[in-house]
Each structure stands twice: as C-alpha cells, then as structure tokens.
All heavy atoms as an XYZ file, in Angstrom:
838
protein
N       6.228     -5.526    -13.370
C       4.978     -5.214    -13.651
C       4.751     -3.825    -14.265
O       5.272     -2.857    -13.751
C       4.179     -5.238    -12.339
C       4.112     -6.690    -11.745
S       3.258     -6.781    -10.120
C       1.745     -6.190    -10.357
N       4.134     -3.849    -15.436
C       3.982     -2.620    -16.047
C       3.221     -1.470    -15.305
O       3.533     -0.366    -15.529
C       3.215     -2.794    -17.516
C       4.133     -3.697    -18.466
C       5.273     -2.949    -18.874
O       5.386     -1.605    -18.735
N       6.239     -3.689    -19.434
N       2.329     -1.869    -14.465
C       1.568     -0.984    -13.724
C       2.357     -0.159    -12.778
O       1.964      1.022    -12.405
C       0.479     -1.534    -12.983
O       0.990     -2.510    -11.939
N       3.504     -0.450    -12.484
C       4.257      0.299    -11.543
C       5.307      1.151    -12.402
O       6.158      1.888    -11.718
C       5.202     -0.577    -10.619
C       4.293     -1.245     -9.674
C       4.010     -2.549     -9.880
C       3.807     -0.539     -8.655
C       3.187     -3.301     -8.880
C       3.006     -1.181     -7.704
C       2.666     -2.570     -7.775
N       5.385      1.182    -13.681
C       6.269      2.064    -14.443
C       6.064      3.446    -14.107
O       7.281      4.250    -14.078
C       5.830      1.914    -16.060
N       5.054      4.099    -13.751
C       5.041      5.543    -13.381
C       5.913      5.936    -12.264
O       6.578      6.865    -12.211
C       3.622      5.965    -13.188
C       2.867      5.042    -13.972
C       3.632      3.678    -13.933
N       5.915      4.909    -11.305
C       6.819      5.087    -10.041
C       8.175      4.964    -10.425
O       9.049      5.664     -9.817
C       6.432      4.159     -8.938
C       4.929      4.531     -8.462
C       3.943      3.678     -8.713
C       4.882      5.487     -7.642
C       2.723      3.946     -8.237
C       3.523      5.857     -6.950
C       2.552      4.996     -7.377
N       8.573      4.014    -11.279
C       9.928      3.805    -11.624
C      10.534      5.091    -12.356
O      11.720      5.358    -12.283
C      10.083      2.623    -12.542
C       9.877      1.372    -11.640
C      10.112      0.061    -12.507
N       9.676     -1.007    -11.717
C       8.765     -1.799    -12.053
N       7.891     -1.545    -13.079
N       8.352     -2.884    -11.291
N       9.619      5.799    -13.091
C      10.170      7.091    -13.820
C      10.554      8.101    -12.798
O      11.213      8.951    -13.207
C       9.003      7.515    -14.758
C       8.885      6.708    -15.967
C       8.060      7.293    -17.058
N       6.708      7.646    -16.736
C       5.616      6.879    -16.849
N       5.753      5.744    -17.445
N       4.525      7.277    -16.398
N      10.064      8.035    -11.552
C      10.439      9.127    -10.614
C      11.971      9.035    -10.231
O      12.522      9.980     -9.783
C       9.569      8.971     -9.331
C       8.136      9.172     -9.481
C       7.456      8.818     -8.193
C       7.773     10.554     -9.959
N      12.601      7.901    -10.400
C      14.054      7.718    -10.124
C      14.194      6.290     -9.636
O      13.331      5.373     -9.763
N      15.476      6.088     -9.277
C      15.807      4.665     -8.948
C      15.259      4.323     -7.619
O      15.406      4.899     -6.555
C      17.394      4.554     -8.792
O      17.832      4.937    -10.156
C      17.806      3.070     -8.591
N      14.414      3.250     -7.467
C      13.894      2.891     -6.301
C      14.918      2.454     -5.243
O      15.993      1.889     -5.490
C      12.974      1.646     -6.664
C      12.858      1.697     -8.091
C      13.994      2.407     -8.613
N      14.781      2.885     -3.912
C      15.660      2.380     -2.860
C      15.398      0.967     -2.655
O      16.236      0.187     -2.332
C      15.436      3.323     -1.615
C      16.210      2.775     -0.430
C      15.803      4.648     -1.878
N      14.055      0.529     -2.743
C      13.607     -0.821     -2.410
C      12.242     -1.199     -3.243
O      11.519     -0.305     -3.256
C      13.423     -0.891     -0.961
C      12.916     -2.157     -0.558
C      13.686     -3.280     -0.489
C      11.481     -2.479     -0.337
C      13.234     -4.496     -0.118
C      11.016     -3.697      0.086
C      11.988     -4.847      0.256
N      12.318     -2.297     -3.846
C      11.113     -2.711     -4.507
C      11.087     -4.233     -4.345
O      12.000     -4.971     -4.619
C      11.247     -2.284     -6.066
C      10.067     -2.782     -6.882
C      10.166     -2.296     -8.304
O      10.981     -1.457     -8.692
O       9.410     -2.901     -9.129
N       9.922     -4.716     -4.044
C       9.785     -6.174     -3.869
C       8.221     -6.456     -4.088
O       7.326     -5.830     -3.675
C      10.144     -6.464     -2.437
C      10.152     -7.962     -2.059
C      10.567     -8.215     -0.710
O      10.431     -7.442      0.328
O      11.021     -9.375     -0.461
N       8.142     -7.636     -4.739
C       6.833     -8.208     -4.929
C       6.864     -9.596     -4.477
O       7.590    -10.357     -5.134
C       6.335     -8.115     -6.351
O       6.396     -6.761     -6.954
C       4.953     -8.595     -6.589
N       6.056     -9.966     -3.432
C       6.249    -11.370     -2.808
C       4.873    -11.725     -2.330
O       3.997    -10.902     -2.016
C       7.195    -11.462     -1.570
C       8.609    -11.177     -2.174
C       6.814    -10.507     -0.491
N       4.734    -13.007     -2.142
C       3.447    -13.452     -1.500
C       3.761    -13.585      0.022
O       4.814    -14.097      0.396
C       3.176    -14.857     -1.957
C       2.614    -14.960     -3.380
C       2.194    -16.363     -3.812
N       1.725    -16.401     -5.104
C       0.493    -16.493     -5.381
N      -0.333    -16.798     -4.518
N       0.037    -16.423     -6.596
N       2.753    -13.128      0.847
C       2.957    -13.071      2.257
C       1.822    -13.693      3.016
O       0.709    -13.490      2.533
C       3.256    -11.674      2.830
C       4.430    -10.918      2.433
C       4.258     -9.470      2.941
C       5.729    -11.621      3.001
N       2.066    -14.418      4.160
C       0.884    -14.710      4.963
C       0.246    -13.563      5.459
O       0.799    -12.388      5.567
C       1.499    -15.521      6.148
C       2.795    -15.816      5.704
C       3.264    -14.909      4.768
N      -1.111    -13.483      5.660
C      -1.886    -12.323      6.117
C      -1.222    -11.828      7.346
O      -1.121    -10.536      7.606
C      -3.407    -12.750      6.378
C      -4.194    -11.529      6.641
C      -4.338    -10.423      5.832
C      -4.954    -11.580      7.814
C      -5.021     -9.397      6.186
C      -5.696    -10.487      8.180
C      -5.805     -9.409      7.431
O      -6.605     -8.325      7.643
N      -0.855    -12.666      8.316
C      -0.252    -12.185      9.612
C       1.040    -11.412      9.403
O       1.313    -10.394     10.045
C      -0.060    -13.389     10.561
O       0.771    -14.323      9.928
C      -1.362    -13.867     11.026
N       1.779    -11.746      8.304
C       2.908    -10.984      8.075
C       2.614     -9.694      7.529
O       3.446     -8.640      7.721
C       3.811    -11.800      7.040
N       1.536     -9.497      6.725
C       1.141     -8.229      6.201
C       0.597     -7.340      7.178
O       0.904     -6.197      7.192
C      -0.064     -8.441      5.138
C       0.428     -8.979      3.913
C      -0.692     -9.214      2.914
O      -1.761     -8.804      3.189
N      -0.318     -9.685      1.712
N       0.087     -7.913      8.351
C      -0.312     -7.059      9.482
C       0.869     -6.448     10.135
O       0.765     -5.478     10.668
C      -1.180     -7.995     10.399
C      -2.535     -8.337      9.826
C      -3.235     -9.190     10.899
O      -2.577    -10.234     11.433
N      -4.442     -8.869     11.215
N       1.959     -7.172     10.224
C       3.120     -6.724     10.911
C       4.226     -5.879     10.040
O       5.131     -5.318     10.630
C       3.841     -7.930     11.590
C       3.009     -8.592     12.705
C       3.986     -9.573     13.320
N       4.564    -10.487     12.422
C       4.034    -11.716     11.962
N       2.816    -12.169     12.438
N       4.634    -12.550     11.129
N       3.920     -5.862      8.771
C       5.027     -5.245      7.847
C       5.193     -3.756      8.110
O       6.395     -3.359      7.697
C       4.611     -5.618      6.483
C       3.382     -4.813      5.905
S       2.961     -5.470      4.209
C       4.478     -5.237      3.211
N       4.363     -2.984      8.733
C       4.691     -1.679      8.899
C       4.967     -1.229     10.417
O       5.109     -0.117     10.766
C       3.466     -0.789      8.536
C       3.137     -0.810      6.917
C       2.003      0.021      6.682
C       4.443     -0.329      6.236
N       5.173     -2.280     11.240
C       5.427     -2.079     12.633
C       6.626     -1.142     12.894
O       6.582     -0.292     13.866
C       5.514     -3.453     13.300
C       4.390     -4.171     13.560
O       3.246     -3.575     13.296
O       4.374     -5.313     14.154
N       7.727     -1.236     12.266
C       8.881     -0.486     12.477
C       8.720      1.013     12.023
O       9.142      1.899     12.522
C      10.087     -1.097     11.914
C      10.544     -2.400     12.611
C      11.791     -2.898     12.034
O      12.418     -2.439     11.028
N      12.297     -3.961     12.740
N       8.123      1.155     10.772
C       8.006      2.521     10.228
C       6.886      3.356     10.854
O       6.826      4.492     10.808
C       7.878      2.629      8.701
C       9.061      2.032      8.115
C       6.640      1.794      8.295
N       5.988      2.617     11.517
C       4.816      3.332     12.244
C       4.964      3.000     13.781
O       3.957      2.908     14.542
C       3.518      2.803     11.795
N       6.230      3.233     14.262
C       6.493      2.830     15.638
C       5.938      4.093     16.459
O       5.819      5.148     16.107
C       7.953      2.617     15.862
N       5.785      3.737     17.777
C       5.324      4.890     18.755
C       6.326      5.932     18.670
O       7.590      5.748     18.666
C       5.380      4.067     20.134
C       5.170      2.647     19.767
C       5.804      2.470     18.421
N       5.908      7.147     18.788
C       6.768      8.354     18.693
C       6.916      9.015     17.288
O       7.234     10.196     17.232
N       6.682      8.246     16.239
C       6.688      8.954     14.865
C       5.372      9.755     14.817
O       4.201      9.362     15.394
C       6.464      7.742     13.801
C       7.955      7.381     13.349
C       8.361      6.120     13.412
C       8.750      8.321     12.735
C       9.480      5.665     13.011
C       9.999      7.903     12.272
C      10.302      6.522     12.458
N       5.270     10.716     14.174
C       4.140     11.511     13.708
C       3.646     10.873     12.461
O       4.042     11.293     11.373
C       4.477     12.964     13.524
C       4.738     13.661     14.941
C       5.056     15.065     14.656
N       5.033     15.838     15.734
C       5.556     17.024     15.918
N       6.036     17.677     14.865
N       5.605     17.587     17.007
N       2.718      9.936     12.617
C       2.351      9.152     11.493
C       0.902      9.540     11.172
O       0.026      9.592     12.026
C       2.377      7.550     12.004
C       1.852      6.599     10.854
C       2.660      6.325      9.832
C       0.623      6.129     10.886
C       2.162      5.441      8.844
C       0.182      5.239      9.999
C       0.910      4.906      9.009
O       0.453      4.080      7.920
N       0.615      9.657      9.929
C      -0.712      9.884      9.364
C      -0.829      9.045      8.136
O       0.023      9.109      7.220
C      -0.914     11.343      9.104
C      -2.056     11.687      8.331
C      -3.331     11.674      8.842
C      -2.027     11.867      6.941
C      -4.513     11.989      8.260
C      -3.324     12.151      6.178
C      -4.425     12.104      6.897
O      -5.622     12.414      6.065
N      -1.914      8.367      7.981
C      -2.067      7.510      6.778
C      -3.556      7.554      6.239
O      -4.453      7.767      7.022
N      -3.555      7.249      4.976
C      -4.913      7.120      4.328
C      -4.844      5.852      3.491
O      -3.972      5.432      2.939
C      -5.160      8.253      3.389
C      -5.054      9.561      4.072
C      -5.146     10.629      2.957
N      -6.421     11.114      2.863
C      -7.006     12.025      2.264
N      -6.130     12.894      1.557
N      -8.231     12.429      2.234
N      -5.941      5.075      3.782
C      -5.906      3.806      3.036
C      -7.218      3.594      2.235
O      -8.237      4.317      2.419
N      -7.145      2.666      1.287
C      -8.489      2.413      0.571
C      -8.253      1.068     -0.045
O      -7.129      0.529      0.011
C      -8.637      3.447     -0.561
C     -10.079      3.651     -0.933
O     -10.842      2.754     -0.624
N     -10.347      4.916     -1.432
N      -9.311      0.524     -0.502
C      -9.386     -0.712     -1.077
C      -9.709     -0.476     -2.625
O     -10.512      0.298     -2.975
C     -10.439     -1.716     -0.510
C      -9.942     -2.037      0.880
C     -10.547     -1.435      1.943
C      -9.043     -3.113      1.053
C     -10.143     -1.721      3.132
C      -8.670     -3.348      2.352
C      -9.141     -2.605      3.485
N      -8.877     -1.257     -3.542
C      -9.029     -0.828     -4.960
C      -9.272     -2.206     -5.794
O      -8.947     -3.251     -5.321
C      -7.590     -0.388     -5.399
C      -6.969      0.730     -4.719
C      -5.495      0.918     -4.935
C      -7.814      2.009     -5.028
N      -9.959     -1.875     -6.818
C     -10.338     -3.072     -7.814
C      -9.208     -3.320     -8.686
O      -9.080     -4.381     -9.321
C     -11.707     -2.885     -8.492
C     -12.789     -2.765     -7.735
O     -12.881     -3.715     -6.747
O     -13.626     -2.077     -7.817
N      -8.472     -2.299     -9.041
C      -7.287     -2.413    -10.044
C      -6.279     -1.449     -9.728
O      -6.570     -0.347     -9.105
C      -7.914     -2.309    -11.583
O      -6.797     -2.338    -12.375
C      -8.518     -0.832    -11.619
N      -5.166     -1.739    -10.235
C      -3.959     -0.617    -10.321
C      -3.700     -0.202    -11.616
O      -2.705     -0.540    -12.343
C      -2.747     -1.271     -9.605
C      -2.723     -1.555     -8.120
C      -1.347     -2.162     -7.765
C      -3.045     -0.335     -7.403
N      -4.623      0.491    -12.262
C      -4.539      1.021    -13.489
C      -3.976      2.456    -13.577
O      -3.843      3.006    -12.472
C      -5.805      1.005    -14.339
C      -6.995      1.742    -13.702
O      -6.693      2.774    -13.131
O      -8.161      1.447    -13.843
N      -3.595      3.033    -14.713
C      -3.025      4.370    -14.650
C      -3.851      5.415    -14.051
O      -3.307      6.417    -13.530
C      -2.956      4.665    -16.217
C      -2.751      3.344    -16.813
C      -3.803      2.367    -16.007
N      -5.178      5.252    -14.044
C      -6.031      6.195    -13.306
C      -5.827      6.289    -11.824
O      -6.019      7.289    -11.129
C      -7.494      6.090    -13.616
C      -7.974      6.116    -15.010
C      -9.266      5.791    -15.142
C      -7.827      7.728    -15.342
N      -5.386      5.233    -11.236
C      -4.934      5.068     -9.872
C      -3.448      5.369     -9.758
O      -3.084      6.190     -8.909
C      -5.133      3.669     -9.335
C      -4.704      3.437     -7.894
C      -6.660      3.383     -9.297
N      -2.601      4.849    -10.460
C      -1.071      4.896    -10.346
C      -0.614      6.392    -10.633
O       0.212      6.875     -9.797
C      -0.446      3.935    -11.152
C      -0.849      2.529    -10.807
C       1.159      4.244    -11.130
C      -0.325      2.056     -9.503
N      -1.042      7.081    -11.716
C      -0.503      8.297    -12.072
C      -0.651      9.455    -10.952
O       0.339      9.963    -10.599
C      -1.150      8.774    -13.387
C      -0.708      7.938    -14.549
C       0.809      8.142    -14.943
O       1.393      9.087    -14.589
O       1.204      7.246    -15.812
N      -1.872      9.641    -10.507
C      -2.047     10.636     -9.437
C      -1.259     10.372     -8.102
O      -0.721     11.244     -7.498
C      -3.451     10.629     -9.114
C      -4.163      9.950    -10.169
C      -3.154      9.013    -10.837
N      -1.047      9.051     -7.953
C      -0.237      8.705     -6.615
C       1.166      8.945     -6.927
O       1.850      9.468     -6.012
C      -0.519      7.267     -6.185
C      -1.909      6.963     -5.697
C      -2.244      5.449     -5.467
C      -2.089      7.687     -4.299
N       1.694      8.610     -8.147
C       3.007      8.872     -8.402
C       3.411     10.410     -8.325
O       4.409     10.776     -7.859
C       3.331      8.245     -9.835
N       2.475     11.173     -8.871
C       2.665     12.611     -8.851
C       2.606     13.169     -7.362
O       3.520     13.945     -7.062
C       1.525     13.285     -9.588
O       1.514     12.899    -10.908
C       1.684     14.913     -9.562
N       1.709     12.766     -6.714
C       1.617     13.074     -5.170
C       2.857     12.718     -4.369
O       3.474     13.479     -3.648
C       0.453     12.482     -4.498
N       3.515     11.471     -4.637
C       4.561     11.152     -4.070
C       5.865     12.016     -4.365
O       6.685     12.250     -3.673
C       4.885      9.631     -4.348
C       5.944      9.081     -3.564
N       5.849      8.875     -2.226
C       7.220      8.588     -3.918
C       7.172      8.308     -1.725
N       7.873      8.248     -2.770
N       5.885     12.314     -5.661
C       7.045     13.121     -6.048
C       7.034     14.440     -5.436
O       8.061     15.062     -5.321
C       6.950     13.259     -7.599
N       5.859     14.908     -5.030
C       5.709     16.262     -4.278
C       5.806     16.114     -2.837
O       5.607     17.186     -2.084
C       4.478     16.966     -4.882
C       4.431     17.243     -6.265
C       3.025     17.573     -6.686
O       2.073     17.609     -5.951
O       2.947     17.880     -7.945
N       5.999     14.969     -2.264
C       6.061     14.743     -0.791
C       7.226     15.623     -0.184
O       8.360     15.731     -0.834
C       6.073     13.328     -0.450
N       6.898     16.097      0.916
C       8.054     16.941      1.614
C       8.975     16.199      2.481
O      10.054     16.662      2.892
C       7.390     17.980      2.443
O       6.461     17.407      3.412
C       6.549     18.978      1.562
N       8.667     14.934      2.717
C       9.513     13.982      3.619
C      10.132     12.919      2.815
O       9.427     12.269      2.030
C       8.646     13.593      4.794
O       9.490     12.529      5.535
N      11.293     12.608      3.096
C      12.032     11.444      2.354
C      11.473     10.137      2.919
O      11.613      9.103      2.391
C      13.446     11.550      2.578
C      13.564     12.502      3.805
C      12.374     13.434      3.714
N      10.664     10.202      4.000
C      10.207      8.956      4.599
C       8.696      8.646      4.185
O       8.131      7.749      4.544
C      10.146      9.111      6.247
C      11.538      9.104      6.724
C      11.528      9.019      8.296
O      10.511      8.743      8.953
N      12.638      9.485      8.908
N       8.269      9.602      3.299
C       6.915      9.267      2.836
C       6.942      8.048      1.861
O       7.882      7.811      1.247
C       6.441     10.520      1.945
O       6.241     11.528      2.794
N       5.878      7.343      1.833
C       5.773      6.161      1.017
C       4.421      5.910      0.569
O       3.404      6.340      1.046
C       6.369      5.006      1.724
C       5.463      4.556      2.904
C       6.080      3.587      3.811
N       5.108      3.161      4.829
C       4.648      3.870      5.874
N       4.954      5.028      5.908
N       3.830      3.533      6.610
N       4.215      5.025     -0.501
C       2.941      4.521     -0.871
C       3.200      3.011     -0.896
O       4.097      2.434     -1.426
C       2.649      5.017     -2.314
C       2.563      6.558     -2.357
C       1.439      4.326     -2.847
C       2.387      7.133     -3.671
N       2.198      2.401     -0.329
C       2.146      0.876     -0.169
C       1.032      0.336     -0.848
O      -0.276      0.784     -0.733
C       2.205      0.596      1.330
C       2.020     -0.790      1.692
C       3.250     -1.661      1.257
C       1.781     -1.057      3.220
N       1.119     -0.591     -1.643
C       0.151     -1.431     -2.254
C       0.189     -2.909     -1.744
O       1.247     -3.356     -1.722
C       0.189     -1.508     -3.767
C       0.061     -0.211     -4.381
C       1.007      0.471     -4.905
C      -1.322      0.426     -4.445
C       0.962      1.726     -5.504
C      -1.415      1.650     -5.083
C      -0.315      2.227     -5.663
N      -0.863     -3.426     -1.269
C      -0.945     -4.814     -0.727
C      -1.915     -5.583     -1.533
O      -3.058     -5.219     -1.757
C      -1.269     -4.814      0.731
C      -1.401     -6.240      1.238
C      -0.292     -4.103      1.554
N      -1.421     -6.610     -2.265
C      -2.233     -7.519     -3.005
C      -3.022     -8.463     -2.073
O      -2.431     -9.217     -1.312
C      -1.488     -8.422     -3.999
C      -2.218     -9.269     -4.861
C      -2.951     -8.477     -5.989
N      -3.494     -9.477     -6.958
C      -4.794     -9.374     -7.262
N      -5.598     -8.580     -6.735
N      -5.132    -10.380     -8.227
N      -4.358     -8.287     -2.093
C      -5.190     -9.280     -1.238
C      -5.475    -10.382     -1.985
O      -5.028    -10.534     -3.161
C      -6.453     -8.472     -0.819
C      -6.141     -7.197      0.011
C      -7.502     -6.380      0.204
C      -5.382     -7.400      1.300
N      -6.242    -11.252     -1.420
C      -6.516    -12.568     -2.207
C      -6.132    -13.651     -1.307
O      -5.840    -13.596     -0.122
N      -5.938    -14.830     -1.917
C      -5.613    -16.004     -1.154
C      -6.478    -16.222      0.033
O      -7.655    -16.295     -0.039
N      -5.974    -16.506      1.163
C      -6.705    -16.824      2.394
C      -7.588    -15.715      2.799
O      -8.749    -15.896      3.311
C      -5.841    -17.269      3.544
N      -7.260    -14.442      2.477
C      -8.011    -13.307      2.788
C      -9.301    -13.248      2.028
O     -10.419    -13.034      2.581
C      -7.205    -11.927      2.448
C      -8.084    -10.733      2.521
C      -6.032    -11.895      3.305
N      -9.211    -13.773      0.722
C     -10.453    -13.697     -0.088
C     -11.339    -14.928      0.199
O     -12.469    -14.970     -0.262
C      -9.994    -13.669     -1.413
N     -10.771    -16.012      0.779
C     -11.633    -17.155      0.931
C     -12.640    -17.205      2.123
O     -13.577    -18.020      2.179
C     -10.630    -18.565      1.123
O      -9.909    -18.312      2.222
C      -9.853    -18.635     -0.088
N     -12.382    -16.325      3.009
C     -13.274    -16.177      4.123
C     -14.585    -15.521      3.827
O     -14.535    -14.551      3.071
C     -12.693    -15.349      5.284
C     -11.467    -15.939      6.015
S     -11.952    -17.313      7.109
C     -12.781    -16.438      8.428
N     -15.740    -15.963      4.383
C     -17.052    -15.160      4.125
C     -16.894    -13.821      4.472
O     -16.227    -13.512      5.466
C     -18.025    -16.014      4.818
C     -17.450    -17.347      5.065
C     -15.927    -17.174      5.192
N     -17.490    -12.899      3.707
C     -17.273    -11.405      3.992
C     -17.934    -11.184      5.535
O     -17.343    -10.285      6.112
C     -18.219    -10.580      2.987
C     -17.929     -9.147      2.992
S     -18.598     -8.217      1.679
C     -18.110     -9.100      0.315
N     -18.819    -11.875      5.910
C     -19.426    -11.532      7.268
C     -18.636    -12.389      8.384
O     -18.989    -12.198      9.552
C     -20.899    -12.004      7.233
C     -21.786    -11.308      6.271
C     -21.641    -11.896      4.871
O     -21.114    -12.974      4.590
N     -22.290    -11.060      3.910
N     -17.719    -13.115      8.071
C     -17.079    -13.844      9.210
C     -16.211    -13.108     10.052
O     -15.958    -13.598     11.217
C     -16.127    -14.998      8.344
N     -15.729    -11.846      9.662
C     -14.779    -11.167     10.598
C     -15.224     -9.689     10.455
O     -16.081     -9.311      9.545
C     -13.292    -11.349     10.297
O     -13.003    -10.726      9.000
C     -12.961    -12.882     10.245
N     -14.511     -8.831     11.107
C     -14.703     -7.324     11.024
C     -14.009     -6.863      9.847
O     -14.126     -5.649      9.621
C     -14.210     -6.617     12.306
C     -14.966     -7.052     13.487
C     -12.645     -6.874     12.460
N     -13.365     -7.622      9.044
C     -12.778     -7.139      7.831
C     -13.658     -7.508      6.517
O     -13.422     -8.661      6.053
C     -11.278     -7.688      7.562
C     -10.569     -7.352      6.406
C     -10.113     -6.104      6.231
C     -10.359     -8.151      5.358
C      -9.382     -5.574      5.105
C      -9.745     -7.845      4.233
C      -9.256     -6.454      4.008
N     -14.527     -6.719      6.145
C     -15.525     -7.069      5.194
C     -15.048     -6.806      3.667
O     -15.753     -7.101      2.738
C     -16.624     -6.094      5.465
C     -15.994     -4.897      5.938
C     -14.782     -5.338      6.648
N     -13.851     -6.392      3.479
C     -13.357     -5.985      2.150
C     -12.610     -7.110      1.320
O     -11.786     -6.839      0.616
C     -12.427     -4.703      2.218
C     -13.138     -3.618      2.964
N     -14.256     -2.924      2.346
C     -12.924     -3.142      4.184
C     -14.503     -2.005      3.321
N     -13.788     -2.165      4.405
N     -13.014     -8.389      1.641
C     -12.448     -9.493      1.067
C     -12.590     -9.579     -0.372
O     -11.913    -10.362     -1.100
C     -12.876    -10.748      1.762
C     -12.569    -10.668      3.202
C     -13.113    -11.834      4.021
N     -12.895    -11.756      5.352
C     -11.758    -11.883      5.880
N     -10.724    -12.307      5.216
N     -11.445    -11.693      7.288
N     -13.515     -8.896     -1.052
C     -13.869     -8.910     -2.444
C     -13.018     -7.949     -3.214
O     -13.019     -7.920     -4.440
C     -15.267     -8.724     -2.828
C     -15.800     -7.314     -2.418
O     -15.114     -6.722     -1.318
N     -16.657     -6.728     -2.992
N     -12.235     -7.194     -2.587
C     -11.362     -6.192     -3.328
C      -9.860     -6.816     -3.346
O      -9.309     -7.270     -2.444
C     -11.247     -4.890     -2.473
C     -12.725     -4.261     -2.091
C     -13.500     -4.011     -3.241
N     -13.094     -2.899     -4.061
C     -13.407     -1.623     -3.760
N     -14.228     -1.229     -2.814
N     -13.084     -0.614     -4.527
N      -9.368     -6.664     -4.604
C      -8.007     -7.388     -4.910
C      -6.866     -6.472     -4.291
O      -5.733     -7.156     -4.192
C      -8.028     -7.574     -6.305
C      -8.923     -6.650     -6.851
C      -9.949     -6.337     -5.846
N      -7.028     -5.287     -4.029
C      -5.929     -4.458     -3.635
C      -6.177     -3.636     -2.445
O      -7.268     -3.064     -2.407
C      -5.376     -3.552     -4.673
C      -4.799     -4.125     -5.912
C      -5.361     -4.516     -7.157
C      -3.403     -4.433     -6.045
N      -4.416     -5.178     -7.898
C      -3.252     -5.187     -7.241
C      -2.237     -4.487     -5.206
C      -1.994     -5.572     -7.712
C      -0.975     -4.909     -5.659
C      -0.970     -5.583     -6.965
N      -5.217     -3.633     -1.586
C      -5.236     -2.537     -0.464
C      -4.276     -1.645     -0.656
O      -3.135     -1.922     -1.034
N      -4.418     -0.268     -0.313
C      -3.501      0.644     -0.539
C      -3.341      1.597      0.704
O      -4.250      1.731      1.507
N      -2.155      2.167      0.922
C      -1.978      3.029      1.985
C      -1.016      4.254      1.469
O      -0.015      3.819      0.905
C      -1.195      2.344      3.147
C      -0.876      3.140      4.312
O      -1.791      4.108      4.656
O       0.007      2.931      4.944
N      -1.534      5.395      1.541
C      -0.659      6.471      1.319
C      -0.591      7.461      2.538
O      -1.224      8.307      2.758
C      -1.224      7.348      0.163
C      -0.154      8.659     -0.082
C      -0.817      9.506     -1.188
N       0.233     10.482     -1.432
C       0.260     11.695     -0.870
N      -0.668     12.030      0.061
N       1.108     12.460     -1.048
N       0.458      7.093      3.473
C       0.651      7.794      4.549
C       1.037      9.330      4.189
O       1.604      9.487      3.210
C       1.749      7.243      5.331
C       1.742      5.854      4.724
C       1.375      5.951      3.307
N       0.670     10.310      5.061
C       1.043     11.656      4.866
C       2.548     11.623      5.239
O       3.263     10.558      5.689
N       3.194     12.824      5.263
C       4.569     12.978      5.624
C       4.814     12.529      7.122
O       4.147     12.925      7.940
C       5.072     14.359      5.391
C       5.033     14.757      3.762
O       4.991     13.618      2.990
O       5.132     15.889      3.479
N       5.967     11.937      7.269
C       6.412     11.528      8.628
C       7.237     12.673      9.139
O       8.194     13.043      8.470
C       7.040     10.181      8.631
C       6.195      8.933      8.256
C       7.127      7.690      8.104
C       5.139      8.747      9.222
N       7.157     13.078     10.329
C       7.870     14.135     10.906
C       8.980     13.597     11.745
O       8.769     12.471     12.387
C       7.063     15.125     11.617
C-alpha cells in the first residue's frame, strides 16, 4: 500500500502485516503489549482516510519517539463493524473507515 511509504522510509520494519480480522480479534490484539504493569499511554482517533496529511506527521513523530517500544497502529474498520446501526451499541463511530492509536512511549 502506497499510503504506508513514509513509514517504510524510516527503516526496515520489524513487522508489517495487513490482514482481515474478526472484530473480537481486533479487541484482543494489544492485550500483550498493554499488559498490567506497563506504563501505557495512548491516544486514539477515528479517521476518514490515511492520506499524506495524516501519515507524514505520524511518521515524523514516531521517528522522534524515545522508546523502542513505541508504535503506531492503524485498524481498518468496516465489515461487521460498519453494518450495525450507529445507535445499536456504545461504539458510535461505525461510519469511520479507520481507527488509529498512537501510544506514548512505554516505560
């Protein structure tokens, strides 16, 4: 995917994967890295697109992170997430195609 090119320019990725997952698997995907005892801080948002205006500042911020455990996570929403009516659950952001998480440095 071309939209991830700015991140690839930072260096060789340790891990890169694009897959379709059930929503319940997405809910559990950070269980190990956000385990009890970690000093975890995160910021999330929902995005309409992953264009250069989104990717470039995040790539720059990640390059300046002070911890090797820092990461940026993009989750593609859609599928079953998008088919539920917005008012059906406490998750009202079903109309947004991307979820993102940029945790602060982990200590």
